[in-house]
C-alpha positions in Angstrom: -10.0 -17.0 1.1 -9.8 -13.4 0.1 -6.7 -11.4 -0.7 -5.4 -8.4 1.3 -4.5 -5.3 -0.7 -2.2 -2.6 0.7 -2.0 0.9 -0.5 1.0 3.2 -0.1 -0.7 6.5 -0.9 1.1 9.4 -2.5 -0.2 12.6 -3.9 1.2 11.8 -7.4 1.7 8.0 -7.3 0.3 5.2 -5.2 2.0 1.9 -4.6 -0.1 -1.2 -4.4 0.7 -4.6 -3.1 -1.4 -7.7 -2.7 -1.3 -11.0 -0.8 -1.8 -14.4 -2.3 -5.3 -15.9 -1.7 -4.1 -17.8 1.3 -2.7 -14.6 2.8 0.8 -16.0 3.2 2.9 -13.9 0.8 2.9 -10.2 0.1 4.0 -9.1 -3.3 4.3 -5.8 -5.1 1.6 -5.4 -7.7 1.7 -2.0 -9.4 2.2 1.8 -9.0 -0.7 3.8 -10.4 -1.2 7.5 -10.8 -3.1 8.6 -7.7 -5.8 10.3 -9.7 -6.6 6.9 -11.3 -6.5 4.9 -8.0 -10.2 4.4 -7.4 -10.9 3.5 -11.0 -8.0 1.0 -10.9 -9.3 -0.5 -7.7 -12.8 -0.9 -9.1 -11.3 -2.8 -12.1 -9.1 -4.9 -9.8 -11.9 -5.7 -7.4 -14.1 -6.8 -10.3 -11.4 -9.5 -11.2 -10.1 -10.5 -7.8 -11.6 -11.4 -4.4 -10.2 -8.8 -1.9 -11.5 -8.8 1.7 -9.3 -6.3 3.3 -7.8 -3.0 2.2 -4.8 -1.8 4.2 -3.9 1.9 4.0 -0.5 3.0 5.1 -1.0 5.4 8.0 1.5 8.3 7.6 2.8 9.5 11.0 5.6 11.6 12.3 8.2 10.1 14.7 6.2 11.3 17.7 3.1 9.4 16.4 1.1 12.4 15.3 -0.4 12.3 11.8 1.7 13.7 8.9 0.6 16.1 6.2 -0.5 13.2 3.9 -3.1 12.1 6.5 -5.5 14.7 5.3 -5.8 12.8 2.0 -5.8 9.3 3.6 -8.8 9.8 5.9 -11.2 10.9 3.1 -9.9 8.1 0.8 -10.7 5.6 3.5 -14.3 7.0 3.8 -14.7 6.8 0.0 -13.4 3.2 -0.1 -15.7 2.1 2.7 -18.7 3.7 0.9 -17.8 2.3 -2.5 -17.0 -1.2 -1.2 -18.9 -1.8 2.1 -18.1 -5.6 1.8 -14.4 -4.8 2.3 -12.7 -4.1 5.6 -10.6 -0.9 5.4 -7.8 -0.6 8.0 -4.8 1.5 8.7 -1.2 0.3 9.4 1.8 2.4 10.4 3.9 3.2 7.3 6.8 5.0 9.1 10.2 4.0 7.6 8.7 2.1 4.7 10.5 4.3 2.1 13.8 3.9 4.0 13.2 0.1 4.1 12.3 0.0 0.5 15.5 1.8 -0.5 17.5 -0.5 1.7 15.9 -3.6 0.2 16.7 -2.3 -3.3 20.3 -1.7 -2.3 20.7 -5.1 -0.7 19.1 -6.8 -3.7 21.7 -5.4 -6.0 19.3 -3.2 -8.0 21.3 -0.6 -10.0 21.6 3.0 -9.1 19.3 4.2 -11.9 16.6 1.7 -11.0 16.8 2.8 -7.3 15.9 6.3 -8.5 12.6 4.9 -9.9 10.0 6.3 -7.5 7.3 4.1 -8.8 9.4 1.0 -7.8 10.0 2.5 -4.4 6.2 3.1 -4.0 5.4 -0.5 -4.9 8.1 -1.9 -2.6 6.8 0.4 0.2 3.3 -1.0 -0.3 4.7 -4.5 -0.1 6.5 -3.7 3.2 3.2 -2.2 4.6 1.4 -5.4 3.7 4.0 -7.7 5.0 4.1 -5.9 8.3 0.4 -5.9 8.6 0.2 -9.6 7.8 2.9 -10.4 10.4 1.2 -8.2 13.0 -2.2 -9.8 12.5 -1.2 -13.5 12.3 
């Protein structure tokens, strides 16, 4: 079975999480510089069998798209064109940063580590992936 890869897109950094091959467990993988994202994905897809790409869909509280949406839509189009064999889907990412900070706090991660935005991005991607997997089971 193929893995599911989740992307928490940011204008500077992008968090990435991936499922195990059985699609049971979501785990944070890495945070990459956004300008290197598509090259990183090409390298990863050459090594791993990924069937679905989940993009966090940024939205405001009223459900309307947030400012970041203008970057996400073109990214989705590029991903679909570059890898037509992979399903590209969107999943609500509201509150993922808040949940990531809460998870870090509850896990006992120190104050300095909690300021690591790359770690927050990776945890946010994991939350997006876990939510997507729970919603689609």
